C-alpha positions as CSV (number, residue, x, y, z in Angstrom):
1,M,-4.5,-51.7,1.0
2,K,-6.9,-54.1,-0.7
3,I,-9.3,-56.1,1.6
4,Y,-10.5,-59.3,-0.1
5,G,-14.1,-60.2,0.3
6,Y,-15.3,-56.6,1.0
7,R,-17.3,-54.6,-1.5
8,P,-18.4,-51.1,-0.5
9,R,-22.1,-50.7,-0.8
10,P,-23.3,-47.7,-2.9
11,L,-25.1,-45.0,-0.9
12,N,-28.8,-44.8,-1.5
13,S,-31.1,-41.9,-0.8
14,G,-31.9,-43.3,2.6
15,D,-28.2,-43.3,3.6
16,V,-27.9,-39.7,2.5
17,G,-30.9,-38.7,4.4
18,M,-29.6,-40.4,7.5
19,N,-26.3,-38.6,7.2
20,L,-28.0,-35.3,6.8
21,N,-30.2,-36.0,9.8
22,R,-27.1,-36.8,11.9
23,K,-25.5,-33.5,10.9
24,K,-28.6,-31.6,11.8
25,L,-28.8,-33.3,15.2
26,G,-25.1,-32.5,15.8
27,T,-25.7,-28.9,14.9
28,I,-28.8,-28.7,17.1
29,A,-26.9,-30.3,20.0
30,A,-24.0,-27.8,19.6
31,A,-26.5,-24.9,19.6
32,L,-28.2,-26.2,22.7
33,T,-24.9,-26.6,24.5
34,L,-23.9,-23.0,23.6
35,S,-27.3,-21.7,24.6
36,G,-27.1,-23.5,27.9
37,L,-23.6,-22.1,28.5
38,F,-24.9,-18.6,27.7
39,V,-27.8,-18.9,30.2
40,T,-25.4,-20.2,32.9
41,L,-23.0,-17.3,32.4
42,L,-25.9,-14.8,32.4
43,A,-27.3,-16.2,35.6
44,V,-23.8,-16.0,37.2
45,G,-23.5,-12.4,35.9
46,L,-26.8,-11.4,37.4
47,T,-26.1,-13.1,40.7
48,N,-22.8,-11.3,40.9
49,K,-23.9,-8.0,39.4
50,S,-22.0,-5.9,42.0
51,P,-18.7,-4.9,40.2
52,V,-15.6,-6.2,41.9
53,T,-14.4,-2.6,41.8
54,G,-16.9,-1.9,44.5
55,R,-14.7,-3.8,46.9
56,S,-11.8,-1.4,46.4
57,G,-10.2,-1.0,49.8
58,V,-12.8,-3.1,51.6
59,T,-10.2,-4.8,53.8
60,R,-8.9,-1.5,55.3
61,V,-12.1,-0.5,57.2
62,G,-11.8,-1.0,60.9
63,N,-8.0,-1.5,60.7
64,P,-5.1,0.8,61.2
65,A,-4.4,3.0,58.2
66,E,-1.2,2.1,56.4
67,S,1.5,4.7,56.8
68,F,3.2,6.0,53.7
69,S,5.5,8.7,52.2
70,M,5.4,10.0,48.7
71,P,6.7,12.8,46.5
72,L,4.3,15.7,46.2
73,I,3.2,17.0,42.8
74,G,5.0,20.3,42.4
75,G,7.8,19.4,44.9
76,G,8.3,18.3,48.4
77,T,7.2,15.2,50.3
78,F,4.2,14.0,52.2
79,D,4.7,11.6,55.1
80,T,1.8,10.4,57.3
81,A,4.2,10.2,60.2
82,E,4.2,14.0,60.3
83,H,0.5,14.1,60.9
84,L,-0.1,11.6,63.7
85,G,-2.9,12.4,66.0
86,K,-5.0,14.2,63.3
87,P,-7.9,12.8,61.4
88,M,-7.2,12.3,57.7
89,V,-9.0,12.0,54.4
90,V,-7.1,9.9,51.8
91,N,-8.4,10.2,48.3
92,F,-7.1,8.0,45.4
93,W,-7.5,9.5,42.0
94,A,-6.1,9.6,38.4
95,S,-6.4,12.1,35.6
96,W,-7.9,9.5,33.2
97,C,-10.8,8.7,35.7
98,P,-14.0,10.6,34.9
99,P,-15.6,10.1,38.3
100,C,-12.4,11.6,39.9
101,R,-12.8,14.7,37.8
102,Q,-16.4,14.9,38.9
103,E,-15.6,14.9,42.6
104,S,-12.4,17.0,42.7
105,P,-14.1,20.4,42.8
106,G,-16.1,19.3,45.9
107,F,-12.9,18.1,47.6
108,E,-11.2,21.4,47.1
109,R,-14.2,23.4,48.3
110,T,-14.4,21.2,51.4
111,W,-10.7,21.5,52.1
112,G,-11.0,25.3,51.8
113,T,-13.6,25.2,54.6
114,Y,-11.9,22.9,57.0
115,A,-8.2,23.4,56.3
116,D,-7.6,25.2,59.6
117,K,-9.8,22.9,61.7
118,G,-7.2,20.2,62.4
119,I,-8.0,17.7,59.6
120,V,-5.6,16.5,56.9
121,F,-6.6,16.0,53.3
122,V,-4.2,14.1,50.9
123,G,-4.6,12.9,47.4
124,V,-2.8,9.9,46.0
125,D,-2.4,9.9,42.2
126,I,-2.2,6.6,40.3
127,Q,-0.6,5.8,37.0
128,D,0.0,9.4,35.8
129,G,3.2,11.0,34.6
130,E,4.5,14.1,36.4
131,E,3.3,16.6,33.8
132,V,-0.1,15.0,33.5
133,A,-0.6,14.9,37.3
134,Q,0.5,18.6,37.6
135,A,-1.9,19.6,34.9
136,Y,-4.8,17.9,36.8
137,V,-3.9,19.7,40.0
138,D,-3.7,23.0,38.2
139,E,-7.0,22.4,36.3
140,F,-8.9,21.9,39.5
141,G,-6.9,24.3,41.6
142,L,-6.1,21.7,44.3
143,T,-4.4,23.3,47.2
144,F,-4.3,20.3,49.6
145,P,-1.3,17.9,49.4
146,N,-1.4,15.6,46.3
147,G,1.3,13.2,45.5
148,R,2.1,10.3,43.1
149,D,2.3,6.7,44.0
150,L,5.3,6.0,41.9
151,D,5.7,2.3,42.5
152,G,2.1,1.4,43.4
153,T,3.0,0.4,47.0
154,I,0.4,2.7,48.5
155,T,-2.3,1.5,46.1
156,V,-1.5,-2.1,47.0
157,D,-1.4,-1.4,50.8
158,Y,-4.8,0.1,50.7
159,G,-6.3,-2.6,48.5
160,V,-7.3,-0.1,45.8
161,I,-8.6,-1.8,42.6
162,G,-10.8,1.0,41.2
163,L,-11.0,4.8,41.3
164,P,-11.9,7.0,43.0
165,V,-11.9,5.6,46.5
166,T,-11.7,7.7,49.6
167,F,-10.7,6.6,53.1
168,F,-11.6,8.3,56.3
169,V,-9.1,7.9,59.1
170,D,-9.7,9.0,62.7
171,A,-7.3,10.7,65.0
172,A,-6.2,7.3,66.4
173,G,-5.1,6.2,62.9
174,I,-8.0,3.8,62.3
175,V,-9.8,3.7,59.0
176,Q,-13.4,4.4,60.0
177,G,-14.9,4.4,56.6
178,R,-14.4,4.4,52.8
179,W,-16.3,5.5,49.8
180,V,-15.9,4.0,46.3
181,G,-16.9,6.2,43.4
182,A,-17.5,9.9,43.0
183,L,-18.2,11.2,46.5
184,A,-20.9,13.8,46.8
185,E,-19.7,17.0,48.5
186,S,-22.4,16.7,51.2
187,K,-21.3,13.2,52.1
188,L,-17.7,14.4,52.3
189,V,-18.7,17.2,54.6
190,D,-20.7,14.8,56.9
191,W,-17.6,12.6,57.2
192,V,-15.3,15.5,57.9
193,E,-17.6,16.8,60.6
194,A,-17.8,13.3,62.2
195,L,-14.0,12.8,62.2
196,L,-13.4,16.2,63.8
197,A,-16.1,15.5,66.4
198,G,-14.6,12.0,67.1
199,V,-18.0,10.3,66.4
200,S,-19.3,7.9,63.8
201,P,-21.1,9.6,61.0
202,S,-24.8,9.0,60.3
203,G,-25.5,6.5,57.6
204,D,-23.2,3.8,56.2
205,A,-19.6,3.6,57.1
206,E,-19.0,2.1,53.6
207,G,-20.7,2.8,50.3
208,E,-20.3,3.4,46.7
209,T,-21.8,5.5,43.9
210,P,-23.3,3.0,41.4
211,G,-21.5,3.3,38.1
212,G,-19.4,6.1,39.6
213,F,-16.0,4.5,39.6
214,Q,-13.4,3.5,37.1
215,K,-11.6,0.2,37.0
216,F,-8.0,0.1,36.1
């Protein structure tokens, strides 16, 4: 379309310089915006540096333990209803979780010491196939009951969002404590002794091993 009475003015060096300056200003503004966004995100990250995984199972402490039934690895069934009135240690694990592998030998040794003292140990495997789960149990020689959470119901009921996590349930069925991350054998023994004595253990009722858990 031709517009009468209008003649485009040729660009001179000043116009070119102005356009270049505008481009530079635009680039600088964009860079400052991105820089500001990065600083903001960094500040948020530092403020919330505790991994969300550390809250795995946090809502269960002080509340009744959820009852459950599951198929045992190697055959049979485990049902919490058959162990009412006994303190219980519930450990969530998976074969692909390095911290789980770190703590498993200590769990088996502790179970070997307290198996006949009236306490129940049970392991709940997450997201493993039957053969893989069996291989894990065989590798660590686990002799206490271990089963698979086939549909994830137990995991959801206990609010588990990272592994390993261990719950300590007293004889009345109340979750008295939890530990997120690889649990030191000495800490496990302290909790077992406290549960058997019907007293609160020394130290924190909740805790985590920094960097010692696996998100899933």
